[in-house]
matplotlib code that plots the C-alpha trace (Angstrom):
import matplotlib.pyplot as plt

x = [29.3, 32.9, 35.6, 38.6, 41.2, 43.7, 41.6, 39.7, 36.1, 33.1, 31.7, 28.6, 27.9, 28.0, 30.0, 32.6, 33.8, 36.0, 38.8, 40.9, 43.3, 46.8, 49.9, 53.1, 56.2, 55.4, 51.8, 52.3, 50.7, 52.9, 52.5, 48.6, 45.6, 42.1, 39.0, 38.2, 40.4, 42.1, 42.6, 45.7, 46.8, 49.3, 48.5, 51.3, 54.6, 56.1, 55.5, 57.2, 54.6, 55.6, 53.5, 54.2, 57.7, 58.1, 58.5, 56.6, 57.8, 55.1, 55.0, 52.1, 50.3, 49.7, 47.5, 48.1, 45.2, 45.9, 43.4, 41.3, 43.6, 46.6, 49.4, 51.0, 52.8, 52.8, 55.7, 57.3, 59.5, 57.8, 54.0, 51.5, 47.9, 46.2, 43.1, 41.6, 38.6, 37.8, 35.8, 33.9, 35.5, 34.2, 32.9, 35.7, 36.5, 40.2, 43.3, 43.8, 47.3, 48.7, 48.9, 49.5, 47.4, 48.7, 45.8, 44.8, 42.8, 39.8, 40.7, 42.4, 39.2, 37.1, 39.2, 39.0, 35.4, 34.7, 37.1, 35.4, 32.1, 29.4, 27.6, 24.6, 26.3, 27.3, 23.5, 22.7, 22.8, 25.2, 27.9, 27.6, 27.5, 30.7, 32.5, 31.7, 33.1, 36.6, 36.8, 36.2, 38.9, 41.2, 41.9, 45.3, 47.8, 50.7, 54.4, 56.0, 59.8, 59.4, 62.2, 62.2, 62.3, 64.3, 62.1, 64.5, 63.3, 67.1, 67.6, 64.3, 65.7, 68.7, 66.5, 64.1, 66.7, 68.9, 66.0, 65.2, 68.7, 71.2, 74.6, 75.8, 78.6, 78.8, 80.5, 77.7, 75.2, 77.0, 77.6, 73.8, 72.4, 75.3, 76.4, 80.0, 80.6, 80.7, 77.5, 75.8, 77.1, 76.0, 72.6, 72.4, 73.6, 71.1, 67.9, 68.5, 70.6, 73.0, 76.3, 76.6, 78.2, 75.6, 72.5, 73.9, 74.5, 70.9, 69.4, 71.3, 69.9, 66.4, 66.5, 67.0, 63.5, 61.2, 63.4, 63.8, 59.9, 59.2, 61.3, 64.3, 67.5, 70.3, 72.5, 69.7, 69.1, 72.6, 72.8, 69.9, 71.8, 74.8, 76.9, 79.6, 79.2, 76.4, 78.5, 79.2, 75.6, 74.8, 77.5, 76.0, 72.5, 72.9, 75.0, 72.1, 69.1, 70.2, 68.9, 70.4, 68.4, 67.3, 65.8, 63.6, 62.5, 61.7, 59.8, 57.7, 56.5, 55.5]
y = [34.1, 34.3, 33.1, 31.0, 32.4, 29.9, 26.6, 28.1, 27.8, 29.4, 28.8, 27.5, 25.7, 22.2, 20.1, 18.9, 20.9, 19.2, 20.9, 19.7, 22.3, 22.6, 24.5, 25.4, 26.6, 29.9, 29.7, 27.4, 28.9, 30.5, 29.4, 29.8, 28.3, 27.6, 28.3, 24.3, 21.2, 20.1, 16.6, 17.2, 14.6, 15.1, 12.1, 12.8, 13.6, 13.6, 17.2, 18.5, 19.6, 22.2, 22.4, 23.5, 22.6, 19.6, 18.9, 15.8, 14.3, 12.3, 10.2, 10.4, 7.4, 9.4, 12.3, 14.5, 15.8, 19.5, 20.5, 23.7, 27.0, 25.1, 27.0, 24.8, 25.0, 22.3, 22.5, 20.3, 19.9, 21.0, 21.3, 19.5, 18.5, 19.0, 16.9, 18.2, 18.1, 20.6, 20.3, 22.3, 21.9, 18.7, 17.4, 14.7, 12.4, 13.0, 13.9, 17.0, 17.1, 17.2, 13.6, 11.5, 8.7, 6.1, 5.5, 2.5, 2.0, 2.2, 5.7, 7.3, 6.8, 8.0, 11.0, 11.7, 11.5, 13.4, 16.1, 16.5, 17.2, 19.7, 22.0, 20.0, 16.6, 17.7, 17.8, 14.4, 11.5, 9.4, 12.2, 12.1, 8.4, 8.1, 10.7, 8.6, 5.7, 7.4, 8.7, 5.3, 3.9, 6.6, 4.9, 3.8, 7.2, 6.5, 6.4, 9.3, 10.6, 14.0, 16.3, 19.0, 22.4, 24.8, 27.3, 30.1, 32.2, 32.8, 28.9, 28.2, 30.5, 28.8, 25.2, 26.1, 27.8, 24.3, 22.0, 24.3, 23.4, 26.2, 25.0, 28.2, 27.9, 28.8, 32.0, 32.8, 32.7, 34.3, 37.2, 36.9, 37.0, 39.6, 36.8, 35.5, 31.8, 30.7, 32.3, 30.6, 27.1, 27.8, 28.6, 25.9, 23.6, 25.1, 24.8, 21.4, 19.6, 19.1, 20.4, 22.6, 19.9, 17.3, 19.7, 20.3, 16.7, 16.2, 18.9, 18.0, 14.0, 15.5, 16.6, 13.1, 11.8, 12.9, 11.5, 8.3, 8.0, 8.7, 5.8, 7.6, 6.3, 6.4, 8.5, 10.9, 11.3, 11.9, 14.7, 16.2, 16.0, 17.3, 14.2, 14.0, 9.9, 7.6, 5.3, 8.8, 9.6, 5.9, 6.0, 9.2, 8.3, 4.9, 6.6, 9.3, 6.8, 3.6, 2.0, 2.6, 4.4, 1.3, 0.2, 2.9, 2.8, -0.9, 0.2, 2.6, 0.2, -2.5]
z = [-4.5, -2.8, -5.3, -4.1, -6.9, -6.2, -6.0, -9.1, -8.1, -6.6, -3.5, -3.7, -0.1, -1.7, 0.9, -1.4, -4.6, -7.3, -9.7, -12.3, -13.0, -15.1, -14.1, -15.9, -13.6, -14.2, -12.8, -9.8, -6.7, -3.9, -0.5, 0.1, 2.3, 1.4, 3.7, 2.7, 3.2, 0.1, -1.2, -3.8, -6.3, -9.0, -11.5, -14.1, -12.2, -8.6, -6.3, -3.3, -0.8, 1.5, 4.6, 8.2, 8.8, 6.6, 2.8, 1.7, -1.3, -3.6, -6.5, -8.7, -6.9, -3.7, -2.8, 0.4, 2.5, 3.4, 6.3, 6.0, 6.7, 6.5, 4.7, 1.6, -1.4, -4.0, -6.8, -9.5, -12.1, -15.5, -15.9, -13.7, -13.4, -10.3, -9.4, -6.2, -3.8, -1.6, 1.3, 4.1, 7.5, 9.1, 5.8, 5.3, 8.0, 7.6, 10.0, 11.4, 10.1, 6.9, 5.6, 2.2, 1.1, -1.5, -4.3, -5.8, -9.2, -7.6, -5.3, -8.3, -10.4, -7.6, -7.4, -10.7, -11.3, -8.3, -9.3, -12.8, -11.5, -12.3, -9.9, -11.2, -10.7, -7.0, -6.1, -7.2, -4.3, -6.1, -5.5, -1.9, -2.1, -4.1, -1.9, 1.0, -0.6, -1.5, 2.3, 3.8, 1.0, 2.6, 6.0, 5.6, 5.7, 3.4, 4.2, 2.2, 2.0, 4.0, 4.6, 7.8, 7.1, 9.4, 11.5, 11.0, 8.1, 7.1, 7.0, 5.3, 2.3, 2.2, 2.0, -0.6, -2.9, -2.4, -3.1, -6.4, -7.6, -5.9, -4.9, -3.2, -0.8, 3.1, 2.1, -0.2, 2.1, 4.7, 2.8, 1.5, 5.2, 6.7, 9.2, 9.7, 8.5, 12.0, 13.1, 10.1, 10.9, 14.8, 13.5, 11.2, 13.9, 16.3, 14.2, 12.3, 14.5, 11.8, 10.7, 7.9, 5.6, 6.7, 6.3, 2.6, 1.9, 2.8, 0.6, -2.4, -2.0, -1.5, -5.0, -6.3, -4.7, -7.1, -10.2, -8.4, -7.7, -11.2, -12.1, -13.7, -13.8, -10.7, -13.1, -14.0, -10.3, -9.5, -12.0, -10.5, -7.0, -8.1, -8.0, -10.8, -10.3, -9.8, -7.5, -5.6, -5.4, -4.1, -1.5, -0.1, -0.4, 1.2, 4.0, 4.6, 4.3, 5.2, 1.9, -2.1, -4.5, -6.3, -2.8, -2.6, -6.1, -5.1, -1.9, -4.0, -6.5, -3.8]

ax = plt.figure().add_subplot(projection="3d")
ax.plot(x, y, z, "-o")
ax.set_aspect("equal")
plt.show()
């Protein structure tokens, strides 16, 4: 039988195959794709999902649908648990594009139960019925913070490095990419529509989203974003997003 090494399952022809897997920072897969579609959920911490030209920022109360053959990378701070369903093409009535979904208590329990099922369980009529209930419940996509990623591979390298905590200067990146300062600034403007300074600010602020979604303090989020003071962070966050960090947390909780 064909095996999906990253998904950790052997292909057996079932319409839906579930897996519950644990990852450490050193074992999290790089960008990849599956032949099957994947409904992925990290129940214990916020994650970022890089897919296509966007970075989705998901709280533990949200899952994301990744269509078949859609290249993606899921990352988290620290170890994480992955609760996933892998579906054959056309086996799930879900969107053709990557889509986040909120999980209420029922959907979360259904997903956890189905993901932990054995091959024998998948042959039972009850498995198909429970799967159909889950698809019916996932009728309302969730608004989730997203960040556009540059199309130019050099700028994408910069973006991902800064999202991982780097704070390198324009001079550093110009030298690393063998470009002049002005050429790099023009490249960033053309690809992102932003000045270098504004783009760097937004990348730094994006690092604060995961701690805020996890219920961490504003001071903790400010530190993650590289700000020396919470007041400076709050002002920058509100200028960029039109709401304060506290208002974002209340929206996530509601």
